[in-house]
N, C-alpha and C positions, 0 to 999 in steps of 0.2 A: 475130553474137552480140550480145545485148543488153547495154547498160551497166547494171551493178548499182548501184543507189542505196540508201543508207540514210539516212532522216530520223530525227532524235532529238528527242523532245519530252517534256513532262511529263504533263499532264492536259488533256483537251480541253474546258475550260470555254469560255464565250462571249466570250473576249477578241478584240481585233483581230489579234494575232499568230497566234492559232490559226486565225482565218478566212483570213488571208493565206496561211498554209501550205496550207490545204485548197484555196484557189483555185490555188495553185502546183501542187499535186498533180493537180488536176482538168485542168490544161492541159498535162500532160506527154504526150509522144508514146509511147503504150504499145507501139508497134512498135519503138521505139528503147530504151526503158528498162524494167528490171525493178525494181520499187519496194517496199521494205519501210519500215514506219514503226514505230520502237521507242518505246513510251510507257512512262514511268516508272510511271504508274498507269493501269490500263485502265478508262477511264470519261470522263464529261463529256457535256454536252448536244450537242456537235458531233460526237460519235463516229459517229452514223449518216450524217453528210455526207462522211465519208472515201470516196473512190471505191472501187468494188468490186474494181478491179484492184490496189489497194494491199494488201499483206500486213501485217497489224498484229501486232506482237510485243510484248506487254505484259511488263514486268519483274515487276510485282506486280499481282494481280487487284484489289486494293483497298489501303486503308491498314492493312495487316496489322501484327502485332507485329514480324515480321522486318523489314519496311520501316522501321518506326519506330526499331528498333535500329540498322539500317544508316545511316539518315539522321542520327540523333543522334551516332553515333560518327564519322561523316564531318564533320558540322557542327562538332563540338567539336575537330576536328583530331587525334583519337585514331588512327583508321585508316580507309582506304577499302576494306579487303579484302573486306568483305561485298558492297559494290557491285561490286567486281571479279569476285567469284565468280558473282554472278547474271548479269552481262554475259557472262562466258565461257560460262555454261551456256545462255543464251538466244540469243546471237548467234554462230552457228556458221558462217555463210556468209562468203565472202570478197567484199568490196565494192570497187568501183572508186572510188566517191565517197561520203563520209560528210558529212552536213549536220546540225549542231545548230542548230535554227531559233529558238533563244531563248537569251539570256544566263542565268546562274544554273545551276540543276541540269542542264539539257540540255548546257550547255557542260562542266560538271564531269564528267558521265558520258562525254562525248565524249573528253575529255582522258585518261580512264582507259583508253581502248581503245588497245591497242598494236598497231596494224595499219598496213599500208603504203598504205592507201587515201588519196586526196586528201581533205584535211580542210577544210571550209568552215563558218564559223559566222556567225550573224546577230546584230546588235545593234539593238534596236528603240526604245531610249530614251536619255535623257540620264543617263549613269552618273556624271557629275561632280556634278551637283546632286541626283540621285535614285539614290544608290548602294544600291539595295535588295538587291543580291546580296552585299553585303559580309559579312553574317553566315553565309553559306553556305560560306565558304572560310577556311582558316587563313592566317596572314600569308604573303604572297608567292605563295600557291597560285593565285589568280585570274589574275594576269598571266602566271604560268607556264603556265596552261591555254591562254590566248590565244596564247602563243608556240609552242604545239604545233600551231597551225592553219596551213594554207597560205594561206588567204584569210579576211579578216573583212569582211562586208558590213554597212554601216550604212545605215539607211533614210532618213537625211537628213544634210545638211551639219552641222546643229547636233549631231546624235548623234555624228558622226565627230569634230567639234571637241571635244566633251565627253569622248569616249573618249581622245583624245590627251592631254588634260589629266589625266585620271584615271590612265591607264596610259602614262606617258612612256617607260617601259622596254620597251614592247611593240615587237617588231621585225617582226611579221607585216604583210604588205602589206594595205592596206585600200582599199575602194572604196565609193562611195555609189550606191545604187540605191533610188529612192523606191518606196513600196508601189504595186503595180499596181492597176488597176481592171479587174475582170472584166466587160467590157461585155456579153457574151452573157448573163451571169447577171442583170445589172441589167435588160436588155431583157425577159428572161423575167418577172422580178418585177414590172416596170412595164407588162406586156402590150405590149412593143415600143415604148413611147413615148420611150425614151432612145436617141439616135442615137450611133453610134460616132464619136468625135472623133479617131480614129487614134492612140489611146493605145498605145504600144509598150513600156511599162514592164515588163509581164510577159515580153515577148520578151527584154528585157535581163537579167532575172533568169535565164531559162533559158539564156542565152548563157554565164553564168559557169560552167556545168557543163562547158564546153569549154576553160576556162582551164587552161594547163599549170602 
C-alpha cells in the first residue's frame, strides 16, 4: 500500500521555495507514494511544472471574495473557522504524512488540520531578522502552530539559528537540510554540460519522510 502524502502550499509563483518543492515532488518514487498538493490559491507560473502524478487540490480557484473574507478574519485574529470549513470540505482523504512547505499561510493552514498524520514543516528564511509572517498570526499563534508539528526542517544553519532566537518556546524537533540541486534537470537545461558532483541533498530530504 502506498504512503499517502499531502503537501501544503500557497500560490505557485516563481520563487525559490516553490521551485524546490516541485523538484522534491518530481523526485518522489511514485511506486511508493501517493501525492496530493493542496494549494491555497489555484494558480502561478509554476503550476504547469507540477508532475502529472501529483493530484492538485485547490482551496480557492482565485482570490475570491470568500478567500479575502477568510484571510482577513484569520489575519485579524477574529476566527479561523472559514479556513477550517474549506479545509474540511476539500481535504477528505486520510494522509500518512502532511508537509507544509513554507512558513506563513501554509503553516497556518497545516496547524488548523486536526489529523493524526505525521506533520512536517519547512522554514526557508531568517525569521528573526526578516519576520515577514508576523502579521499573519495573532499573538502566540505562530509558535503554537510550530509546536503542533512533529518536525521542522530549516534549509540552513543560519535559518535554524534565527528560528531558535525568534521562537525560543518552540519545543518541536528541528533539523537542517540544505536545498537540493536537481542535477538531472540542470543537465537537461544545459544540454548535458553539467556533471553530477554526487550531490545527495535531495536524498536527505526524502529520507525525512521515514522519520518516526
